[in-house]
C-alpha positions in Angstrom: -22.3 -8.1 39.8 -22.9 -7.9 43.7 -23.8 -10.7 45.7 -26.2 -9.8 48.3 -23.4 -11.1 51.3 -21.2 -8.8 50.1 -20.1 -5.2 52.9 -20.7 -2.3 51.5 -17.6 -2.2 51.9 -16.9 -4.6 49.6 -19.2 -2.6 47.2 -18.3 0.2 47.3 -14.5 -1.5 47.2 -15.2 -3.2 43.0 -17.0 0.7 42.5 -14.5 1.9 42.8 -12.3 -1.1 41.3 -14.8 -0.7 38.0 -14.5 3.7 37.7 -10.8 3.4 37.7 -11.0 0.6 34.8 -13.2 2.7 32.5 -10.7 5.5 33.6 -8.4 3.4 32.9 -11.1 2.9 29.2 -11.3 6.1 27.8 -7.7 7.1 28.6 -6.9 5.1 26.3 -9.2 5.6 23.9 -8.3 9.0 24.4 -4.3 8.4 23.4 -5.0 6.6 20.7 -7.5 9.0 18.9 -5.2 11.7 19.4 -2.3 9.6 18.1 -4.9 8.2 14.4 -5.1 11.9 13.9 -1.5 12.9 14.5 -1.0 10.4 11.9 -3.4 11.6 9.1 -2.7 15.0 9.2 1.3 13.7 8.9 0.4 11.8 5.8 -1.7 14.4 4.9 1.2 17.0 5.0 3.6 14.2 3.2 1.0 14.0 0.6 1.3 18.1 0.5 5.0 18.1 0.8 5.8 18.7 -3.2 4.4 18.2 -6.6 5.5 15.4 -8.4 7.4 16.2 -11.8 7.2 13.4 -14.7 10.9 12.0 -16.4 12.2 13.2 -19.3 12.8 10.7 -22.2 14.9 10.6 -24.5 12.7 10.2 -27.9 16.6 8.8 -29.3 17.2 5.8 -27.4 15.8 2.4 -26.4 13.3 1.3 -23.8 12.6 -2.1 -21.6 9.8 -3.2 -19.7 10.4 -5.6 -17.8 7.4 -7.3 -15.0 9.1 -7.9 -12.3 7.4 -10.8 -11.2 7.8 -12.9 -14.6 11.3 -11.3 -15.6 9.6 -11.1 -18.5 10.3 -8.0 -21.1 7.5 -6.4 -23.1 7.3 -5.3 -27.0 4.8 -3.4 -29.3 5.1 -5.6 -32.4 6.3 -3.9 -35.3 7.6 -1.0 -33.2 3.5 0.2 -34.0 2.9 3.6 -32.6 -1.0 3.5 -33.2 -3.7 3.3 -31.2 -4.0 -1.0 -30.3 -1.0 -2.0 -31.5 -0.4 -5.9 -31.1 1.9 -6.0 -27.9 4.0 -9.5 -26.9 5.1 -10.8 -23.8 9.1 -12.4 -24.4 12.2 -13.5 -21.8 15.2 -11.3 -22.7 18.2 -12.4 -23.4 20.2 -9.4 -23.1 19.9 -5.8 -24.0 18.6 -6.2 -27.4 14.7 -6.2 -28.1 14.7 -9.4 -30.0 11.9 -12.1 -28.9 13.3 -15.4 -29.9 11.1 -17.0 -32.9 8.0 -20.1 -32.3 7.0 -21.9 -34.3 2.9 -21.4 -34.6 1.2 -24.3 -37.8 -1.7 -22.2 -39.1 
């Protein structure tokens, strides 16, 4: 850090620079800590601001679930309401849930 040939004044100047650097670093971390604490408080406050309400469902209406990524619709085979009912995905052509027929071999 110091050379043997450094004068006392040069050493003192280096010490002052190091002290200033340490103080600036502490101040910067203090600001960062304060900002982090404020953001956490804000986010916590936003989360507790209100209670989510469930949407009202019209049981006489038809709903179509569409995957945003693939654009395919989800269908429950035979409009079953039983646990474990088979599901299928199909390319939606209009509003009616009518999947295209796919020939299969047994």
